[in-house]
C-alpha positions in Angstrom: -11.4 10.9 -27.3 -11.7 13.5 -29.8 -12.4 17.4 -29.2 -13.6 20.4 -31.0 -13.1 24.4 -30.1 -15.5 26.7 -31.0 -15.4 29.6 -32.8 -14.3 33.0 -31.3 -12.7 33.6 -28.1 -10.3 36.4 -27.1 -6.8 35.1 -25.9 -7.3 36.9 -22.5 -10.6 35.2 -22.1 -10.9 32.6 -19.0 -10.7 28.9 -20.4 -14.0 27.0 -21.1 -13.8 22.9 -21.4 -16.9 21.1 -21.4 -16.9 17.3 -21.2 -19.9 16.2 -23.2 -22.1 12.9 -22.3 -19.6 11.4 -20.0 -20.6 8.8 -17.4 -20.2 10.6 -14.2 -19.3 8.6 -11.4 -18.7 10.0 -8.0 -20.1 9.9 -4.1 -23.5 11.3 -5.5 -23.6 9.2 -8.5 -22.4 5.8 -7.1 -24.1 4.1 -9.9 -23.2 6.4 -12.9 -25.3 9.3 -14.6 -24.8 10.6 -18.0 -24.1 14.2 -17.7 -22.3 17.1 -19.5 -19.5 19.1 -17.7 -18.7 22.4 -18.0 -15.5 24.1 -16.8 -14.8 27.6 -16.5 -10.9 28.5 -15.4 -10.3 26.0 -12.4 -13.8 25.3 -11.3 -16.5 23.3 -12.4 -19.1 25.6 -13.7 -22.1 23.1 -14.6 -23.4 20.1 -14.6 -26.0 19.4 -16.8 -28.2 16.9 -19.0 -26.4 16.4 -22.6 -27.3 18.4 -25.5 -27.9 22.0 -25.6 -25.6 24.9 -26.6 -21.8 25.5 -26.0 -20.0 28.6 -25.1 -18.4 30.3 -28.0 -14.9 29.4 -28.1 -15.2 26.2 -25.3 -12.9 23.4 -26.1 -15.2 20.2 -26.3 -14.1 16.8 -25.3 -16.8 13.8 -26.4 -17.1 11.7 -23.1 -19.5 9.1 -25.4 -18.2 5.9 -23.9 -16.5 7.4 -21.1 -16.2 7.8 -17.4 -15.5 10.9 -15.7 -14.6 10.9 -11.9 -13.1 13.2 -9.3 -9.6 13.0 -9.1 -7.8 10.5 -6.8 -6.6 11.4 -3.4 -3.6 9.4 -1.7 -4.0 10.2 1.9 -1.1 8.2 2.6 1.7 9.5 0.3 5.6 9.6 1.5 7.3 12.5 -1.0 10.4 12.2 0.7 10.5 8.3 1.1 13.6 8.7 -1.8 14.7 4.8 -0.7 13.3 2.2 1.6 15.0 2.6 4.8 14.5 5.7 7.0 17.9 6.3 7.9 19.1 6.1 4.1 16.1 8.8 4.0 17.4 10.9 7.0 21.6 10.7 6.1 20.7 11.6 2.2 21.0 15.6 1.6 18.0 17.5 1.3 18.7 18.1 -2.4 18.5 14.7 -3.5 15.4 13.9 -1.3 13.5 16.9 -2.7 14.7 16.0 -6.2 13.4 12.4 -5.6 9.9 13.9 -4.5 9.7 16.0 -7.3 9.5 12.4 -9.4 7.0 10.7 -6.8 4.9 13.6 -6.9 5.2 14.0 -11.1 4.5 10.4 -11.4 1.6 10.3 -9.0 -0.4 12.9 -11.0 0.2 11.4 -14.2 -1.7 8.3 -12.7 -4.7 10.6 -11.9 -4.2 11.6 -8.4 -4.8 15.1 -7.9 -4.0 16.1 -4.2 -1.7 13.8 -1.7 -1.5 14.0 1.8 2.4 13.8 2.9 1.8 11.9 6.3 5.8 11.7 7.1 7.5 14.5 5.6 7.2 17.4 3.2 7.8 21.2 4.2 7.0 24.6 2.9 9.8 24.5 0.4 8.9 21.9 -1.4 4.9 23.1 -1.3 6.2 26.5 -2.5 8.0 24.8 -5.9 4.7 23.3 -6.5 3.0 26.5 -6.4 5.4 28.0 -8.5 4.8 25.8 -11.1 8.7 24.9 -10.8 7.2 20.8 -11.5 3.7 19.5 -12.0 2.3 17.8 -9.2 -0.7 17.1 -7.3 -2.2 19.5 -4.7 0.5 18.9 -2.1 -0.6 18.5 1.8 2.3 17.6 4.5 2.4 16.8 8.3 6.1 17.7 8.2 8.0 14.9 10.4 6.0 12.5 12.1 6.6 12.6 15.9 7.6 9.2 17.2 8.4 8.8 20.9 12.3 7.7 21.7 12.6 4.1 20.0 9.6 4.4 18.4 8.2 3.9 14.9 10.0 7.4 13.9 13.1 7.0 15.6 15.9 6.1 12.8 18.3 4.6 15.1 19.4 1.1 14.4 19.7 -0.9 17.6 23.2 -1.3 17.9 24.6 0.5 16.0 26.2 4.2 17.5 25.7 6.3 14.7 22.5 8.8 13.9 21.4 11.2 10.6 21.9 14.7 10.2 18.2 15.2 8.8 14.9 14.4 9.9 12.8 14.3 6.8 10.5 11.6 8.1 10.4 11.3 11.9 11.5 13.4 14.7 11.9 12.4 18.4 10.0 13.9 20.9 9.1 12.9 24.4 7.0 14.7 27.2 3.9 16.9 26.5 6.3 20.0 26.6 8.3 18.7 24.0 5.3 17.5 21.6 3.5 20.7 22.2 6.4 22.8 20.8 7.2 20.7 18.3 3.7 20.7 16.8 3.3 24.4 17.3 6.8 24.9 15.1 5.6 22.3 12.3 2.2 24.3 11.9 3.8 27.9 12.1 6.0 26.5 9.1 2.7 25.4 6.9 1.7 21.9 8.4 -1.9 20.9 7.1 -2.0 18.5 9.8 0.0 16.5 12.9 0.9 13.0 12.5 2.1 10.6 15.8 3.1 7.1 15.7 0.9 5.2 18.6 2.4 1.8 17.9 5.4 -0.2 16.7 5.6 -0.5 12.8 6.8 -2.7 9.8 9.7 -1.1 8.7 11.5 0.2 11.6 14.0 -1.7 13.5 13.6 -1.6 17.3 10.0 -1.5 18.0 7.6 -4.7 18.0 4.1 -4.1 16.4 2.2 -4.8 19.8 4.1 -1.7 21.4 1.8 1.2 22.1 3.4 4.4 21.9 3.4 7.8 23.4 1.4 8.2 26.5 -2.0 9.1 26.9 -0.9 12.7 28.4 1.6 13.2 25.1 -1.2 12.2 22.9 -4.1 14.5 24.0 -1.5 17.4 24.3 -1.2 16.6 20.4 -4.3 16.8 20.1 -5.3 19.9 22.2 -2.4 21.6 20.2 -4.1 20.6 16.6 -7.3 21.6 17.6 -6.8 24.9 18.9 -5.1 25.9 15.8 -8.0 24.3 13.6 -6.4 21.4 12.5 -6.4 17.2 13.3 -4.1 14.7 14.4 -3.8 11.6 12.7 -1.9 8.4 14.2 0.2 5.7 12.9 -1.3 2.5 14.7 -1.6 -1.3 13.8 -3.8 -3.1 17.1 -6.6 -2.6 19.0 -4.9 -1.1 22.1 -3.0 1.6 20.2 -6.0 2.4 18.4 -8.1 2.7 21.5 -6.0 4.6 22.5 -5.7 7.3 20.4 -9.5 7.3 19.9 -9.8 8.3 23.8 -6.7 10.9 23.4 -9.3 12.4 20.6 -7.2 11.9 17.4 -9.2 12.1 14.2 -7.9 9.4 11.9 -6.0 6.4 12.0 -3.2 5.1 9.4 -3.4 1.6 8.8 -5.2 -0.5 11.4 -4.6 -3.8 10.2 -5.0 -5.6 13.7 -8.0 -3.9 15.1 -10.8 -6.0 16.4 -14.5 -5.7 16.3 -14.9 -3.7 19.7 -12.2 -1.4 18.3 -13.8 -0.5 15.1 -17.2 0.1 17.0 -15.4 2.9 19.0 -13.8 4.5 16.0 -17.9 4.1 14.7 -19.3 5.7 17.5 -16.4 8.5 17.7 -16.2 9.4 14.3 -12.8 8.0 14.3 -11.9 7.4 10.2 -9.2 4.7 9.0 -7.0 5.2 6.2 -5.9 1.9 4.9 -2.7 0.9 3.2 -3.4 -2.3 1.9 -0.7 -2.0 -0.9 2.5 -1.7 0.8 2.1 -4.9 2.7 1.4 -6.7 -0.6 4.4 -4.9 -2.4 6.7 -6.0 0.7 5.6 -9.5 0.2 6.8 -9.6 -3.0 9.8 -7.0 -3.2 11.0 -6.6 0.6 14.0 -8.9 0.0 15.1 -6.4 -3.1 14.7 -3.2 -1.2 16.8 -4.3 1.9 14.0 -5.6 4.5 15.4 -7.5 7.0 14.1 -11.2 8.2 12.3 -9.5 11.0 10.5 -6.8 9.1 9.1 -9.3 6.6 8.5 -11.6 9.5 6.2 -8.5 11.1 4.8 -7.6 7.3 3.8 -11.1 6.9 1.2 -10.5 10.3 -0.2 -7.2 9.1 -0.6 -8.6 5.7 -2.9 -11.3 6.7 -5.4 -9.4 8.4 -5.2 -6.0 6.6 -8.3 -6.5 4.1 -10.5 -8.4 6.8 -10.3 -5.2 9.2 -10.5 -2.5 6.2 -13.9 -4.1 5.1 -15.1 -4.9 8.5 -14.6 -1.3 9.5 -16.4 0.1 6.0 -19.4 -2.6 6.3 -19.4 -1.0 10.5 -20.1 2.5 9.6 -16.3 3.7 9.9 -15.3 6.4 7.3 -12.3 4.7 5.5 -10.3 6.5 2.9 -7.3 5.2 1.0 -3.8 5.6 1.0 -0.7 3.8 -0.3 2.6 4.5 2.1 5.1 3.2 -0.4 8.6 3.7 0.1 11.2 4.1 -2.3 11.1 2.4 -5.1 7.7 0.7 -4.2 6.0 3.7 -5.4 5.3 2.1 -8.5 3.0 0.6 -7.1 0.4 3.0 -6.4 -2.3 2.2 -8.6 -1.8 -1.2 -7.8 -3.0 0.1 -4.6 -6.4 1.4 -6.3 -7.1 -2.5 -7.1 -6.7 -3.9 -3.8 -9.1 -1.2 -2.4 -11.7 -2.4 -5.3 -10.9 -5.8 -4.4 -12.0 -5.2 -0.8 -14.7 -2.8 -1.2 -16.3 -3.1 -4.6 -15.7 -0.6 -7.4 -18.1 2.2 -6.5 -17.0 2.1 -2.5 -13.5 2.5 -3.5 -14.1 5.4 -5.8 -15.9 7.1 -3.3 -13.3 6.2 -0.7 -10.6 7.8 -2.8 -12.1 10.8 -3.8 -14.9 12.1 -1.8 -13.8 10.4 1.6 -10.4 11.3 1.6 -11.4 14.9 0.7 -13.5 14.6 3.9 -11.0 13.4 6.1 -8.7 16.3 5.1 -11.4 18.7 5.5 -11.2 19.9 2.1 -14.7 20.9 1.2 -13.6 21.9 -2.6 -12.9 18.8 -4.4 -13.6 15.1 -3.8 -17.1 15.4 -5.7 -18.2 16.6 -9.1 -20.3 19.6 -8.5 -20.9 23.7 -9.1 -18.2 25.8 -7.7 -15.8 22.8 -7.2 -11.9 22.4 -8.3 -11.7 20.9 -11.6 -9.7 18.3 -10.6 -11.2 15.4 -13.0 -10.0 11.9 -14.7 -11.5 11.0 -18.0 -11.2 6.8 -18.8 -12.2 5.1 -21.8 -15.4 2.9 -20.9 -17.6 2.6 -18.1 -15.6 1.9 -15.0 -18.2 0.5 -13.0 -18.1 -2.4 -15.2 -14.6 -2.4 -15.9 -12.6 -1.1 -13.6 -9.0 -2.5 -14.8 -8.4 0.7 -16.7 -8.2 2.7 -13.5 -4.7 0.4 -12.6 -3.4 0.2 -15.6 -0.4 2.1 -15.4 -0.1 3.0 -19.6 -4.2 3.0 -19.7 -5.5 5.9 -21.9 -6.5 8.6 -19.4 -7.2 12.9 -19.4 -6.1 14.3 -16.1 -7.5 17.5 -15.4 -5.9 19.3 -12.6 -7.9 23.0 -11.5 -9.2 22.8 -15.0 -5.7 22.5 -16.6 -5.1 19.1 -18.6 -1.8 17.6 -17.1 -2.0 14.1 -19.1 -3.7 13.2 -22.0 -2.6 9.6 -23.0 -5.7 9.3 -25.8 -4.0 10.1 -29.2 -7.4 11.6 -30.3 -7.0 14.0 -27.8 -4.5 17.4 -28.5 -3.9 19.4 -25.2 -5.4 22.4 -25.6 -3.3 24.9 -23.4 
């Protein structure tokens, strides 16, 4: 990748970047098309056929032999997952958890993730630090702590241990429609992008079997009512068909995980327009590294159950018309597996569908109309890779591979030796 700057251009002029003759791959061009993309400030100004004149003062990047894609979106991210055990997280000082979050977010951006949705954590302070440029991070959206019933997936109490954590960084216990409504109102007042509820048992929690459906239909419906009236949505952690069907009946917009759903449930989701965000890398990473990060034998047994079924459920859902996004759900030190998650997504869906899933579909799931595609007027969140990723996708999940990452038109990372950062 080389670049050249045109002549002229005042110091106060809007920054112009032109990426010439790259293979553009996005939802509108899943087979790829060679195009030139012009960026002015933080937006895509033009998408045109290669050739023609270059604006005076522009930074020009030779995109020949490279693929240009929208920035990746991780729709199931946990910035506050400073360690694997949720009780350990909730008993840690907020300062420690937030500093760990800054590292996780910076690493995600350098991998090409320009937007993340934190579903179980985050707060206005972390987002404010990002907006003020305290540290480099993707555009950050958060739900606040996930809502859990007593004894549910987000209840961090250990059975038989008489102790409680001081904080609720990732989950908060609420019981009954009144508590559900009050908590959601507080979260939305404090800037939450959406609401997450724990609608079934989980893998890493201590007291809830996978098969248990959680929250009453009345509680789930109350959550949807509060979020909808505010203009946002609810997404639900759920593994089993029963839990997912109850969530769909309540009007919940999206399902996180969904590993154990059957064909009837998938058909119900497709008919209702309910989306799915699978998190397949989480189970593969836990299978390989679970013992090292402190998973109990029972947690590892539960993980084996969902690991076996996850790929099949994701593929069937996508083939049946469910809008399938992409997420990672990596806790503690497992966050270095984020790009491996995209590899698995490619293995399950194929390269083109996986790219669209992690860009346009995730943007649609989050209700973000200004990103996820390469089109005039959208945010210039872009990643430039060497080669043709449709033919050789490995570069996308190779941690130290050459890539140029643009966040709102600003080049936040270039690992290409020939490309010098341009202000």
